[in-house]
PDBQT receptor file of N, H, CA, C and O in Angstrom, charges set to zero:
ATOM      1  N   MET A   1      64.669 -15.952  36.631  1.00  0.00    +0.000 N 
ATOM      2  CA  MET A   1      64.684 -16.487  38.075  1.00  0.00    +0.000 C 
ATOM      3  C   MET A   1      64.344 -17.983  38.536  1.00  0.00    +0.000 C 
ATOM      4  O   MET A   1      63.422 -18.496  37.902  1.00  0.00    +0.000 OA
ATOM      5  N   ALA A   2      64.848 -18.655  39.390  1.00  0.00    +0.000 N 
ATOM      6  H   ALA A   2      65.597 -18.238  39.905  1.00  0.00    +0.000 HD
ATOM      7  CA  ALA A   2      64.936 -20.107  39.867  1.00  0.00    +0.000 C 
ATOM      8  C   ALA A   2      64.230 -19.895  40.718  1.00  0.00    +0.000 C 
ATOM      9  O   ALA A   2      63.964 -18.838  41.290  1.00  0.00    +0.000 OA
ATOM     10  N   THR A   3      63.682 -21.443  40.937  1.00  0.00    +0.000 N 
ATOM     11  H   THR A   3      63.899 -22.302  40.473  1.00  0.00    +0.000 HD
ATOM     12  CA  THR A   3      62.524 -22.074  42.409  1.00  0.00    +0.000 C 
ATOM     13  C   THR A   3      63.628 -22.366  43.378  1.00  0.00    +0.000 C 
ATOM     14  O   THR A   3      64.571 -22.898  42.792  1.00  0.00    +0.000 OA
ATOM     15  N   TYR A   4      63.737 -22.279  44.053  1.00  0.00    +0.000 N 
ATOM     16  H   TYR A   4      62.971 -21.847  44.529  1.00  0.00    +0.000 HD
ATOM     17  CA  TYR A   4      64.401 -23.009  45.286  1.00  0.00    +0.000 C 
ATOM     18  C   TYR A   4      63.733 -23.741  46.400  1.00  0.00    +0.000 C 
ATOM     19  O   TYR A   4      62.682 -23.298  46.863  1.00  0.00    +0.000 OA
ATOM     20  N   ILE A   5      64.268 -24.820  46.855  1.00  0.00    +0.000 N 
ATOM     21  H   ILE A   5      65.122 -25.180  46.479  1.00  0.00    +0.000 HD
ATOM     22  CA  ILE A   5      63.538 -25.703  48.075  1.00  0.00    +0.000 C 
ATOM     23  C   ILE A   5      64.303 -25.620  49.193  1.00  0.00    +0.000 C 
ATOM     24  O   ILE A   5      65.423 -26.091  49.389  1.00  0.00    +0.000 OA
ATOM     25  N   TYR A   6      63.535 -24.917  49.981  1.00  0.00    +0.000 N 
ATOM     26  H   TYR A   6      62.625 -24.534  49.821  1.00  0.00    +0.000 HD
ATOM     27  CA  TYR A   6      64.130 -24.815  51.472  1.00  0.00    +0.000 C 
ATOM     28  C   TYR A   6      63.808 -25.887  52.213  1.00  0.00    +0.000 C 
ATOM     29  O   TYR A   6      62.777 -26.494  51.924  1.00  0.00    +0.000 OA
ATOM     30  N   GLU A   7      64.635 -26.330  53.322  1.00  0.00    +0.000 N 
ATOM     31  H   GLU A   7      65.472 -25.836  53.557  1.00  0.00    +0.000 HD
ATOM     32  CA  GLU A   7      63.995 -26.738  54.604  1.00  0.00    +0.000 C 
ATOM     33  C   GLU A   7      64.328 -26.299  55.583  1.00  0.00    +0.000 C 
ATOM     34  O   GLU A   7      65.471 -25.843  55.600  1.00  0.00    +0.000 OA
ATOM     35  N   THR A   8      63.610 -26.234  56.687  1.00  0.00    +0.000 N 
ATOM     36  H   THR A   8      62.681 -26.605  56.673  1.00  0.00    +0.000 HD
ATOM     37  CA  THR A   8      64.026 -25.930  58.223  1.00  0.00    +0.000 C 
ATOM     38  C   THR A   8      64.636 -26.792  59.050  1.00  0.00    +0.000 C 
ATOM     39  O   THR A   8      64.332 -27.980  59.155  1.00  0.00    +0.000 OA
ATOM     40  N   ILE A   9      65.468 -26.252  59.630  1.00  0.00    +0.000 N 
ATOM     41  H   ILE A   9      65.716 -25.287  59.545  1.00  0.00    +0.000 HD
ATOM     42  CA  ILE A   9      66.105 -27.228  60.427  1.00  0.00    +0.000 C 
ATOM     43  C   ILE A   9      65.584 -27.236  62.190  1.00  0.00    +0.000 C 
ATOM     44  O   ILE A   9      65.993 -26.438  63.034  1.00  0.00    +0.000 OA
ATOM     45  N   PRO A  10      64.859 -28.055  62.363  1.00  0.00    +0.000 N 
ATOM     46  CA  PRO A  10      64.121 -28.403  63.607  1.00  0.00    +0.000 C 
ATOM     47  C   PRO A  10      65.050 -27.896  64.883  1.00  0.00    +0.000 C 
ATOM     48  O   PRO A  10      66.256 -28.139  64.877  1.00  0.00    +0.000 OA
ATOM     49  N   ARG A  11      64.467 -27.225  65.905  1.00  0.00    +0.000 N 
ATOM     50  H   ARG A  11      63.486 -27.028  65.909  1.00  0.00    +0.000 HD
ATOM     51  CA  ARG A  11      65.475 -26.952  67.137  1.00  0.00    +0.000 C 
ATOM     52  C   ARG A  11      65.242 -28.306  68.043  1.00  0.00    +0.000 C 
ATOM     53  O   ARG A  11      66.188 -28.792  68.663  1.00  0.00    +0.000 OA
ATOM     54  N   ARG A  12      64.086 -28.816  68.077  1.00  0.00    +0.000 N 
ATOM     55  H   ARG A  12      63.318 -28.421  67.573  1.00  0.00    +0.000 HD
ATOM     56  CA  ARG A  12      63.389 -29.678  68.841  1.00  0.00    +0.000 C 
ATOM     57  C   ARG A  12      63.875 -31.070  68.443  1.00  0.00    +0.000 C 
ATOM     58  O   ARG A  12      64.057 -31.226  67.236  1.00  0.00    +0.000 OA
ATOM     59  N   LYS A  13      64.094 -32.015  69.174  1.00  0.00    +0.000 N 
ATOM     60  H   LYS A  13      63.946 -31.889  70.154  1.00  0.00    +0.000 HD
ATOM     61  CA  LYS A  13      64.620 -33.425  68.320  1.00  0.00    +0.000 C 
ATOM     62  C   LYS A  13      63.367 -33.962  68.161  1.00  0.00    +0.000 C 
ATOM     63  O   LYS A  13      62.446 -33.737  68.947  1.00  0.00    +0.000 OA
ATOM     64  N   GLY A  14      63.274 -34.704  67.123  1.00  0.00    +0.000 N 
ATOM     65  H   GLY A  14      64.022 -34.887  66.485  1.00  0.00    +0.000 HD
ATOM     66  CA  GLY A  14      62.351 -35.539  66.472  1.00  0.00    +0.000 C 
ATOM     67  C   GLY A  14      61.075 -34.712  66.045  1.00  0.00    +0.000 C 
ATOM     68  O   GLY A  14      60.020 -35.288  65.780  1.00  0.00    +0.000 OA
ATOM     69  N   ALA A  15      61.202 -33.439  65.993  1.00  0.00    +0.000 N 
ATOM     70  H   ALA A  15      62.059 -32.971  66.208  1.00  0.00    +0.000 HD
ATOM     71  CA  ALA A  15      60.038 -32.591  65.126  1.00  0.00    +0.000 C 
ATOM     72  C   ALA A  15      60.554 -32.447  63.519  1.00  0.00    +0.000 C 
ATOM     73  O   ALA A  15      61.687 -32.261  63.075  1.00  0.00    +0.000 OA
ATOM     74  N   LYS A  16      59.546 -32.572  62.985  1.00  0.00    +0.000 N 
ATOM     75  H   LYS A  16      58.625 -32.723  63.346  1.00  0.00    +0.000 HD
ATOM     76  CA  LYS A  16      59.622 -32.632  61.606  1.00  0.00    +0.000 C 
ATOM     77  C   LYS A  16      60.069 -31.308  60.970  1.00  0.00    +0.000 C 
ATOM     78  O   LYS A  16      59.701 -30.256  61.493  1.00  0.00    +0.000 OA
ATOM     79  N   PRO A  17      60.837 -31.298  59.878  1.00  0.00    +0.000 N 
ATOM     80  CA  PRO A  17      61.127 -30.089  59.213  1.00  0.00    +0.000 C 
ATOM     81  C   PRO A  17      60.377 -29.895  58.424  1.00  0.00    +0.000 C 
ATOM     82  O   PRO A  17      59.809 -30.856  57.905  1.00  0.00    +0.000 OA
ATOM     83  N   ARG A  18      59.977 -28.109  57.883  1.00  0.00    +0.000 N 
ATOM     84  H   ARG A  18      60.438 -27.329  58.305  1.00  0.00    +0.000 HD
ATOM     85  CA  ARG A  18      58.941 -28.051  56.731  1.00  0.00    +0.000 C 
ATOM     86  C   ARG A  18      59.500 -27.565  55.691  1.00  0.00    +0.000 C 
ATOM     87  O   ARG A  18      60.273 -26.609  55.748  1.00  0.00    +0.000 OA
ATOM     88  N   ARG A  19      59.190 -28.140  54.665  1.00  0.00    +0.000 N 
ATOM     89  H   ARG A  19      58.562 -28.917  54.619  1.00  0.00    +0.000 HD
ATOM     90  CA  ARG A  19      59.867 -27.643  53.214  1.00  0.00    +0.000 C 
ATOM     91  C   ARG A  19      58.767 -26.481  52.655  1.00  0.00    +0.000 C 
ATOM     92  O   ARG A  19      57.538 -26.424  52.629  1.00  0.00    +0.000 OA
ATOM     93  N   PHE A  20      59.851 -25.597  52.225  1.00  0.00    +0.000 N 
ATOM     94  H   PHE A  20      60.850 -25.644  52.245  1.00  0.00    +0.000 HD
ATOM     95  CA  PHE A  20      58.566 -24.897  51.087  1.00  0.00    +0.000 C 
ATOM     96  C   PHE A  20      59.645 -24.442  49.968  1.00  0.00    +0.000 C 
ATOM     97  O   PHE A  20      60.840 -24.699  50.110  1.00  0.00    +0.000 OA
ATOM     98  N   GLU A  21      59.112 -23.716  48.792  1.00  0.00    +0.000 N 
ATOM     99  H   GLU A  21      58.141 -23.507  48.677  1.00  0.00    +0.000 HD
ATOM    100  CA  GLU A  21      59.732 -23.233  47.659  1.00  0.00    +0.000 C 
ATOM    101  C   GLU A  21      59.616 -21.772  47.605  1.00  0.00    +0.000 C 
ATOM    102  O   GLU A  21      58.690 -21.052  47.977  1.00  0.00    +0.000 OA
ATOM    103  N   LEU A  22      60.843 -21.451  47.019  1.00  0.00    +0.000 N 
ATOM    104  H   LEU A  22      61.596 -22.035  46.717  1.00  0.00    +0.000 HD
ATOM    105  CA  LEU A  22      60.837 -19.764  46.976  1.00  0.00    +0.000 C 
ATOM    106  C   LEU A  22      61.832 -19.329  45.823  1.00  0.00    +0.000 C 
ATOM    107  O   LEU A  22      63.005 -19.646  45.624  1.00  0.00    +0.000 OA
ATOM    108  N   VAL A  23      60.911 -18.442  45.084  1.00  0.00    +0.000 N 
ATOM    109  H   VAL A  23      59.959 -18.185  45.246  1.00  0.00    +0.000 HD
ATOM    110  CA  VAL A  23      61.387 -17.865  43.659  1.00  0.00    +0.000 C 
ATOM    111  C   VAL A  23      62.729 -16.894  44.050  1.00  0.00    +0.000 C 
ATOM    112  O   VAL A  23      62.716 -16.160  45.038  1.00  0.00    +0.000 OA
ATOM    113  N   GLN A  24      63.675 -16.982  43.296  1.00  0.00    +0.000 N 
ATOM    114  H   GLN A  24      63.685 -17.579  42.494  1.00  0.00    +0.000 HD
ATOM    115  CA  GLN A  24      64.869 -16.276  43.804  1.00  0.00    +0.000 C 
ATOM    116  C   GLN A  24      65.734 -16.139  42.716  1.00  0.00    +0.000 C 
ATOM    117  O   GLN A  24      66.001 -17.153  42.071  1.00  0.00    +0.000 OA
ATOM    118  N   SER A  25      66.267 -14.961  42.366  1.00  0.00    +0.000 N 
ATOM    119  H   SER A  25      66.050 -14.137  42.890  1.00  0.00    +0.000 HD
ATOM    120  CA  SER A  25      67.437 -14.386  41.456  1.00  0.00    +0.000 C 
ATOM    121  C   SER A  25      68.576 -15.537  41.563  1.00  0.00    +0.000 C 
ATOM    122  O   SER A  25      68.649 -16.075  42.668  1.00  0.00    +0.000 OA
ATOM    123  N   MET A  26      69.347 -15.921  40.704  1.00  0.00    +0.000 N 
ATOM    124  H   MET A  26      69.288 -15.484  39.807  1.00  0.00    +0.000 HD
ATOM    125  CA  MET A  26      70.574 -16.864  40.811  1.00  0.00    +0.000 C 
ATOM    126  C   MET A  26      71.564 -15.885  41.456  1.00  0.00    +0.000 C 
ATOM    127  O   MET A  26      72.698 -16.293  41.708  1.00  0.00    +0.000 OA
ATOM    128  N   LYS A  27      71.269 -14.809  41.698  1.00  0.00    +0.000 N 
ATOM    129  H   LYS A  27      70.349 -14.477  41.493  1.00  0.00    +0.000 HD
ATOM    130  CA  LYS A  27      72.202 -13.793  42.125  1.00  0.00    +0.000 C 
ATOM    131  C   LYS A  27      72.234 -13.406  43.507  1.00  0.00    +0.000 C 
ATOM    132  O   LYS A  27      73.217 -12.932  44.078  1.00  0.00    +0.000 OA
ATOM    133  N   ASP A  28      70.983 -13.658  44.073  1.00  0.00    +0.000 N 
ATOM    134  H   ASP A  28      70.185 -14.043  43.610  1.00  0.00    +0.000 HD
ATOM    135  CA  ASP A  28      70.453 -13.714  45.629  1.00  0.00    +0.000 C 
ATOM    136  C   ASP A  28      71.216 -14.716  46.372  1.00  0.00    +0.000 C 
ATOM    137  O   ASP A  28      71.577 -15.807  45.930  1.00  0.00    +0.000 OA
ATOM    138  N   LYS A  29      71.459 -14.180  47.704  1.00  0.00    +0.000 N 
ATOM    139  H   LYS A  29      71.166 -13.293  48.063  1.00  0.00    +0.000 HD
ATOM    140  CA  LYS A  29      72.277 -15.328  48.592  1.00  0.00    +0.000 C 
ATOM    141  C   LYS A  29      70.904 -16.197  49.041  1.00  0.00    +0.000 C 
ATOM    142  O   LYS A  29      69.726 -15.849  48.959  1.00  0.00    +0.000 OA
ATOM    143  N   PRO A  30      71.510 -17.508  49.566  1.00  0.00    +0.000 N 
ATOM    144  CA  PRO A  30      70.455 -18.323  49.961  1.00  0.00    +0.000 C 
ATOM    145  C   PRO A  30      69.961 -17.589  51.548  1.00  0.00    +0.000 C 
ATOM    146  O   PRO A  30      70.553 -16.809  52.295  1.00  0.00    +0.000 OA
ATOM    147  N   LEU A  31      68.836 -18.139  51.616  1.00  0.00    +0.000 N 
ATOM    148  H   LEU A  31      68.355 -18.773  51.010  1.00  0.00    +0.000 HD
ATOM    149  CA  LEU A  31      68.104 -17.677  53.136  1.00  0.00    +0.000 C 
ATOM    150  C   LEU A  31      68.918 -18.350  53.981  1.00  0.00    +0.000 C 
ATOM    151  O   LEU A  31      69.613 -19.308  53.644  1.00  0.00    +0.000 OA
ATOM    152  N   THR A  32      68.850 -17.829  55.200  1.00  0.00    +0.000 N 
ATOM    153  H   THR A  32      68.285 -17.051  55.474  1.00  0.00    +0.000 HD
ATOM    154  CA  THR A  32      69.323 -18.522  56.269  1.00  0.00    +0.000 C 
ATOM    155  C   THR A  32      68.200 -18.566  57.480  1.00  0.00    +0.000 C 
ATOM    156  O   THR A  32      68.408 -19.268  58.470  1.00  0.00    +0.000 OA
ATOM    157  N   ARG A  33      67.250 -17.942  57.374  1.00  0.00    +0.000 N 
ATOM    158  H   ARG A  33      67.081 -17.372  56.570  1.00  0.00    +0.000 HD
ATOM    159  CA  ARG A  33      66.162 -18.232  58.222  1.00  0.00    +0.000 C 
ATOM    160  C   ARG A  33      64.401 -18.447  57.565  1.00  0.00    +0.000 C 
ATOM    161  O   ARG A  33      64.148 -17.984  56.453  1.00  0.00    +0.000 OA
ATOM    162  N   ASP A  34      63.669 -18.930  58.103  1.00  0.00    +0.000 N 
ATOM    163  H   ASP A  34      63.875 -19.306  59.006  1.00  0.00    +0.000 HD
ATOM    164  CA  ASP A  34      62.360 -19.172  57.253  1.00  0.00    +0.000 C 
ATOM    165  C   ASP A  34      61.446 -17.778  57.790  1.00  0.00    +0.000 C 
ATOM    166  O   ASP A  34      61.008 -17.381  58.870  1.00  0.00    +0.000 OA
ATOM    167  N   PRO A  35      61.441 -17.311  56.393  1.00  0.00    +0.000 N 
ATOM    168  CA  PRO A  35      60.328 -16.181  56.625  1.00  0.00    +0.000 C 
ATOM    169  C   PRO A  35      59.239 -16.082  57.656  1.00  0.00    +0.000 C 
ATOM    170  O   PRO A  35      59.135 -15.108  58.401  1.00  0.00    +0.000 OA
ATOM    171  N   LYS A  36      58.265 -17.326  57.685  1.00  0.00    +0.000 N 
ATOM    172  H   LYS A  36      58.349 -18.118  57.080  1.00  0.00    +0.000 HD
ATOM    173  CA  LYS A  36      57.495 -17.550  58.770  1.00  0.00    +0.000 C 
ATOM    174  C   LYS A  36      57.267 -17.807  60.190  1.00  0.00    +0.000 C 
ATOM    175  O   LYS A  36      56.444 -17.424  61.021  1.00  0.00    +0.000 OA
ATOM    176  N   SER A  37      58.517 -18.773  60.182  1.00  0.00    +0.000 N 
ATOM    177  H   SER A  37      59.186 -19.084  59.507  1.00  0.00    +0.000 HD
ATOM    178  CA  SER A  37      58.689 -18.951  62.071  1.00  0.00    +0.000 C 
ATOM    179  C   SER A  37      60.232 -18.533  62.303  1.00  0.00    +0.000 C 
ATOM    180  O   SER A  37      60.643 -18.932  63.392  1.00  0.00    +0.000 OA
ATOM    181  N   GLY A  38      61.111 -17.878  61.594  1.00  0.00    +0.000 N 
ATOM    182  H   GLY A  38      60.777 -17.554  60.709  1.00  0.00    +0.000 HD
ATOM    183  CA  GLY A  38      62.546 -17.742  62.277  1.00  0.00    +0.000 C 
ATOM    184  C   GLY A  38      63.032 -18.465  62.144  1.00  0.00    +0.000 C 
ATOM    185  O   GLY A  38      64.149 -18.078  61.801  1.00  0.00    +0.000 OA
ATOM    186  N   GLU A  39      62.982 -19.832  62.185  1.00  0.00    +0.000 N 
ATOM    187  H   GLU A  39      62.075 -20.146  62.463  1.00  0.00    +0.000 HD
ATOM    188  CA  GLU A  39      63.657 -21.216  62.401  1.00  0.00    +0.000 C 
ATOM    189  C   GLU A  39      64.750 -21.149  61.397  1.00  0.00    +0.000 C 
ATOM    190  O   GLU A  39      64.369 -20.716  60.310  1.00  0.00    +0.000 OA
ATOM    191  N   PRO A  40      66.215 -21.515  61.485  1.00  0.00    +0.000 N 
ATOM    192  CA  PRO A  40      67.172 -22.001  60.422  1.00  0.00    +0.000 C 
ATOM    193  C   PRO A  40      66.871 -22.559  59.870  1.00  0.00    +0.000 C 
ATOM    194  O   PRO A  40      66.157 -23.485  60.254  1.00  0.00    +0.000 OA
ATOM    195  N   VAL A  41      67.271 -22.354  58.312  1.00  0.00    +0.000 N 
ATOM    196  H   VAL A  41      67.851 -21.602  58.000  1.00  0.00    +0.000 HD
ATOM    197  CA  VAL A  41      66.849 -23.057  56.944  1.00  0.00    +0.000 C 
ATOM    198  C   VAL A  41      68.209 -23.335  56.343  1.00  0.00    +0.000 C 
ATOM    199  O   VAL A  41      69.183 -22.603  56.517  1.00  0.00    +0.000 OA
ATOM    200  N   LYS A  42      68.208 -24.549  55.556  1.00  0.00    +0.000 N 
ATOM    201  H   LYS A  42      67.416 -25.144  55.414  1.00  0.00    +0.000 HD
ATOM    202  CA  LYS A  42      69.096 -24.833  54.645  1.00  0.00    +0.000 C 
ATOM    203  C   LYS A  42      68.789 -25.381  53.064  1.00  0.00    +0.000 C 
ATOM    204  O   LYS A  42      68.407 -26.551  53.024  1.00  0.00    +0.000 OA
ATOM    205  N   ARG A  43      68.862 -24.956  52.267  1.00  0.00    +0.000 N 
ATOM    206  H   ARG A  43      69.172 -24.006  52.299  1.00  0.00    +0.000 HD
ATOM    207  CA  ARG A  43      68.681 -25.164  50.608  1.00  0.00    +0.000 C 
ATOM    208  C   ARG A  43      68.836 -26.822  50.106  1.00  0.00    +0.000 C 
ATOM    209  O   ARG A  43      69.946 -27.353  50.093  1.00  0.00    +0.000 OA
ATOM    210  N   VAL A  44      67.880 -27.393  49.793  1.00  0.00    +0.000 N 
ATOM    211  H   VAL A  44      66.978 -26.963  49.804  1.00  0.00    +0.000 HD
ATOM    212  CA  VAL A  44      67.774 -28.585  49.377  1.00  0.00    +0.000 C 
ATOM    213  C   VAL A  44      68.108 -28.572  48.074  1.00  0.00    +0.000 C 
ATOM    214  O   VAL A  44      67.374 -28.051  47.234  1.00  0.00    +0.000 OA
ATOM    215  N   ILE A  45      69.641 -29.341  47.679  1.00  0.00    +0.000 N 
ATOM    216  H   ILE A  45      70.237 -29.764  48.361  1.00  0.00    +0.000 HD
ATOM    217  CA  ILE A  45      69.594 -29.825  46.182  1.00  0.00    +0.000 C 
ATOM    218  C   ILE A  45      69.028 -31.055  45.908  1.00  0.00    +0.000 C 
ATOM    219  O   ILE A  45      69.224 -32.119  46.495  1.00  0.00    +0.000 OA
ATOM    220  N   THR A  46      68.106 -30.754  44.700  1.00  0.00    +0.000 N 
ATOM    221  H   THR A  46      67.946 -29.890  44.223  1.00  0.00    +0.000 HD
ATOM    222  CA  THR A  46      67.346 -31.566  43.939  1.00  0.00    +0.000 C 
ATOM    223  C   THR A  46      68.053 -32.126  42.441  1.00  0.00    +0.000 C 
ATOM    224  O   THR A  46      69.094 -31.805  41.867  1.00  0.00    +0.000 OA
ATOM    225  N   GLY A  47      67.337 -32.777  42.223  1.00  0.00    +0.000 N 
ATOM    226  H   GLY A  47      66.492 -33.037  42.689  1.00  0.00    +0.000 HD
ATOM    227  CA  GLY A  47      68.167 -33.136  40.884  1.00  0.00    +0.000 C 
ATOM    228  C   GLY A  47      66.806 -32.610  39.639  1.00  0.00    +0.000 C 
ATOM    229  O   GLY A  47      65.578 -32.539  39.685  1.00  0.00    +0.000 OA
ATOM    230  N   GLY A  48      67.822 -32.338  38.647  1.00  0.00    +0.000 N 
ATOM    231  H   GLY A  48      68.819 -32.395  38.609  1.00  0.00    +0.000 HD
ATOM    232  CA  GLY A  48      66.737 -31.513  37.971  1.00  0.00    +0.000 C 
ATOM    233  C   GLY A  48      65.916 -32.197  36.717  1.00  0.00    +0.000 C 
ATOM    234  O   GLY A  48      65.784 -33.413  36.859  1.00  0.00    +0.000 OA
ATOM    235  N   CYS A  49      65.485 -31.789  35.819  1.00  0.00    +0.000 N 
ATOM    236  H   CYS A  49      65.592 -30.801  35.703  1.00  0.00    +0.000 HD
ATOM    237  CA  CYS A  49      64.828 -33.345  35.232  1.00  0.00    +0.000 C 
ATOM    238  C   CYS A  49      64.965 -32.388  33.515  1.00  0.00    +0.000 C 
ATOM    239  O   CYS A  49      64.614 -31.257  33.179  1.00  0.00    +0.000 OA
ATOM    240  N   GLY A  50      65.649 -33.532  32.772  1.00  0.00    +0.000 N 
ATOM    241  H   GLY A  50      65.935 -34.451  33.045  1.00  0.00    +0.000 HD
ATOM    242  CA  GLY A  50      65.575 -33.063  31.512  1.00  0.00    +0.000 C 
ATOM    243  C   GLY A  50      65.138 -33.927  30.501  1.00  0.00    +0.000 C 
ATOM    244  O   GLY A  50      65.117 -35.116  30.822  1.00  0.00    +0.000 OA
ATOM    245  N   VAL A  51      64.780 -33.641  29.355  1.00  0.00    +0.000 N 
ATOM    246  H   VAL A  51      64.798 -32.675  29.095  1.00  0.00    +0.000 HD
ATOM    247  CA  VAL A  51      64.182 -34.466  28.306  1.00  0.00    +0.000 C 
ATOM    248  C   VAL A  51      65.226 -34.901  27.311  1.00  0.00    +0.000 C 
ATOM    249  O   VAL A  51      65.976 -34.147  26.692  1.00  0.00    +0.000 OA
ATOM    250  N   VAL A  52      65.169 -36.446  27.224  1.00  0.00    +0.000 N 
ATOM    251  H   VAL A  52      64.560 -37.059  27.727  1.00  0.00    +0.000 HD
ATOM    252  CA  VAL A  52      66.377 -36.886  26.482  1.00  0.00    +0.000 C 
ATOM    253  C   VAL A  52      65.117 -37.837  25.123  1.00  0.00    +0.000 C 
ATOM    254  O   VAL A  52      64.123 -38.542  25.297  1.00  0.00    +0.000 OA
ATOM    255  N   PHE A  53      65.788 -37.398  23.965  1.00  0.00    +0.000 N 
ATOM    256  H   PHE A  53      66.595 -36.825  23.824  1.00  0.00    +0.000 HD
ATOM    257  CA  PHE A  53      64.714 -38.107  22.961  1.00  0.00    +0.000 C 
ATOM    258  C   PHE A  53      66.159 -38.843  22.215  1.00  0.00    +0.000 C 
ATOM    259  O   PHE A  53      67.220 -38.307  21.894  1.00  0.00    +0.000 OA
ATOM    260  N   HIS A  54      65.747 -40.162  22.105  1.00  0.00    +0.000 N 
ATOM    261  H   HIS A  54      64.886 -40.598  22.365  1.00  0.00    +0.000 HD
ATOM    262  CA  HIS A  54      66.328 -41.084  21.374  1.00  0.00    +0.000 C 
ATOM    263  C   HIS A  54      65.917 -41.262  19.832  1.00  0.00    +0.000 C 
ATOM    264  O   HIS A  54      64.748 -41.269  19.449  1.00  0.00    +0.000 OA
ATOM    265  N   GLY A  55      66.845 -41.381  19.142  1.00  0.00    +0.000 N 
ATOM    266  H   GLY A  55      67.795 -41.376  19.453  1.00  0.00    +0.000 HD
ATOM    267  CA  GLY A  55      66.698 -41.854  17.414  1.00  0.00    +0.000 C 
ATOM    268  C   GLY A  55      66.596 -40.033  16.550  1.00  0.00    +0.000 C 
ATOM    269  O   GLY A  55      66.800 -38.891  16.961  1.00  0.00    +0.000 OA
ATOM    270  N   PRO A  56      66.270 -40.494  15.521  1.00  0.00    +0.000 N 
ATOM    271  CA  PRO A  56      66.228 -39.390  14.439  1.00  0.00    +0.000 C 
ATOM    272  C   PRO A  56      65.538 -38.126  14.926  1.00  0.00    +0.000 C 
ATOM    273  O   PRO A  56      64.827 -38.189  15.929  1.00  0.00    +0.000 OA
ATOM    274  N   SER A  57      65.670 -37.239  14.420  1.00  0.00    +0.000 N 
ATOM    275  H   SER A  57      66.247 -37.188  13.605  1.00  0.00    +0.000 HD
ATOM    276  CA  SER A  57      64.653 -35.952  14.462  1.00  0.00    +0.000 C 
ATOM    277  C   SER A  57      63.796 -35.622  13.760  1.00  0.00    +0.000 C 
ATOM    278  O   SER A  57      64.375 -35.268  12.733  1.00  0.00    +0.000 OA
ATOM    279  N   ILE A  58      62.643 -35.483  13.612  1.00  0.00    +0.000 N 
ATOM    280  H   ILE A  58      62.173 -35.770  14.446  1.00  0.00    +0.000 HD
ATOM    281  CA  ILE A  58      61.700 -34.974  12.759  1.00  0.00    +0.000 C 
ATOM    282  C   ILE A  58      62.336 -34.218  11.699  1.00  0.00    +0.000 C 
ATOM    283  O   ILE A  58      62.485 -34.553  10.523  1.00  0.00    +0.000 OA
ATOM    284  N   MET A  59      62.761 -32.937  12.397  1.00  0.00    +0.000 N 
ATOM    285  H   MET A  59      62.640 -32.665  13.351  1.00  0.00    +0.000 HD
ATOM    286  CA  MET A  59      63.395 -31.918  11.757  1.00  0.00    +0.000 C 
ATOM    287  C   MET A  59      64.638 -32.275  11.025  1.00  0.00    +0.000 C 
ATOM    288  O   MET A  59      65.195 -31.424  10.331  1.00  0.00    +0.000 OA
ATOM    289  N   SER A  60      65.076 -33.405  11.130  1.00  0.00    +0.000 N 
ATOM    290  H   SER A  60      64.623 -34.096  11.693  1.00  0.00    +0.000 HD
ATOM    291  CA  SER A  60      66.877 -33.700  10.778  1.00  0.00    +0.000 C 
ATOM    292  C   SER A  60      66.432 -34.692   9.496  1.00  0.00    +0.000 C 
ATOM    293  O   SER A  60      67.281 -34.916   8.633  1.00  0.00    +0.000 OA
ATOM    294  N   MET A  61      65.067 -35.295   9.379  1.00  0.00    +0.000 N 
ATOM    295  H   MET A  61      64.378 -35.112  10.080  1.00  0.00    +0.000 HD
ATOM    296  CA  MET A  61      64.665 -36.256   8.439  1.00  0.00    +0.000 C 
ATOM    297  C   MET A  61      64.711 -35.539   6.989  1.00  0.00    +0.000 C 
ATOM    298  O   MET A  61      64.218 -34.412   6.927  1.00  0.00    +0.000 OA
ATOM    299  N   LYS A  62      65.181 -36.020   5.995  1.00  0.00    +0.000 N 
ATOM    300  H   LYS A  62      65.581 -36.935   6.045  1.00  0.00    +0.000 HD
ATOM    301  CA  LYS A  62      64.964 -35.500   4.589  1.00  0.00    +0.000 C 
ATOM    302  C   LYS A  62      63.815 -36.369   3.856  1.00  0.00    +0.000 C 
ATOM    303  O   LYS A  62      64.096 -37.105   2.910  1.00  0.00    +0.000 OA
ATOM    304  N   VAL A  63      62.849 -36.269   4.224  1.00  0.00    +0.000 N 
ATOM    305  H   VAL A  63      62.621 -35.671   4.992  1.00  0.00    +0.000 HD
ATOM    306  CA  VAL A  63      61.840 -37.000   3.667  1.00  0.00    +0.000 C 
ATOM    307  C   VAL A  63      61.490 -35.734   2.546  1.00  0.00    +0.000 C 
ATOM    308  O   VAL A  63      61.342 -34.535   2.781  1.00  0.00    +0.000 OA
ATOM    309  N   PRO A  64      61.414 -36.490   1.208  1.00  0.00    +0.000 N 
ATOM    310  CA  PRO A  64      60.964 -35.559   0.214  1.00  0.00    +0.000 C 
ATOM    311  C   PRO A  64      59.581 -35.389   0.091  1.00  0.00    +0.000 C 
ATOM    312  O   PRO A  64      58.844 -36.274   0.526  1.00  0.00    +0.000 OA
ATOM    313  N   ARG A  65      59.175 -34.514  -0.368  1.00  0.00    +0.000 N 
ATOM    314  H   ARG A  65      59.773 -33.795  -0.722  1.00  0.00    +0.000 HD
ATOM    315  CA  ARG A  65      57.742 -34.114  -0.353  1.00  0.00    +0.000 C 
ATOM    316  C   ARG A  65      56.826 -34.619  -1.654  1.00  0.00    +0.000 C 
ATOM    317  O   ARG A  65      57.226 -34.407  -2.799  1.00  0.00    +0.000 OA
ATOM    318  N   ARG A  66      55.522 -35.328  -1.380  1.00  0.00    +0.000 N 
ATOM    319  H   ARG A  66      55.197 -35.501  -0.450  1.00  0.00    +0.000 HD
ATOM    320  CA  ARG A  66      54.805 -35.455  -2.440  1.00  0.00    +0.000 C 
ATOM    321  C   ARG A  66      54.352 -34.637  -3.457  1.00  0.00    +0.000 C 
ATOM    322  O   ARG A  66      53.576 -33.772  -3.051  1.00  0.00    +0.000 OA
ATOM    323  N   SER A  67      54.598 -34.620  -4.751  1.00  0.00    +0.000 N 
ATOM    324  H   SER A  67      55.229 -35.323  -5.081  1.00  0.00    +0.000 HD
ATOM    325  CA  SER A  67      54.238 -33.644  -5.326  1.00  0.00    +0.000 C 
ATOM    326  C   SER A  67      52.619 -34.453  -6.121  1.00  0.00    +0.000 C 
ATOM    327  O   SER A  67      52.399 -35.591  -6.538  1.00  0.00    +0.000 OA
ATOM    328  N   ARG A  68      51.814 -33.271  -6.038  1.00  0.00    +0.000 N 
ATOM    329  H   ARG A  68      51.993 -32.347  -5.699  1.00  0.00    +0.000 HD
ATOM    330  CA  ARG A  68      50.566 -33.195  -6.365  1.00  0.00    +0.000 C 
ATOM    331  C   ARG A  68      50.097 -33.238  -7.665  1.00  0.00    +0.000 C 
ATOM    332  O   ARG A  68      48.889 -33.159  -7.889  1.00  0.00    +0.000 OA
TER     333      ARG A  68
């Protein structure tokens, strides 16, 4: 399940759009109307966030164990 961000398309000029999140399956069709107000909505495309590690991984280091 993915979380999608939707934004209302205001009918009145100068009105602020309302953003809301909705958890949907990737197979579900995007919403066309706001469930609360019935206004038309559009899906907002946002950038994802990823984690990038630079340098060698601790798991890949071949450090010999000390013998006791």
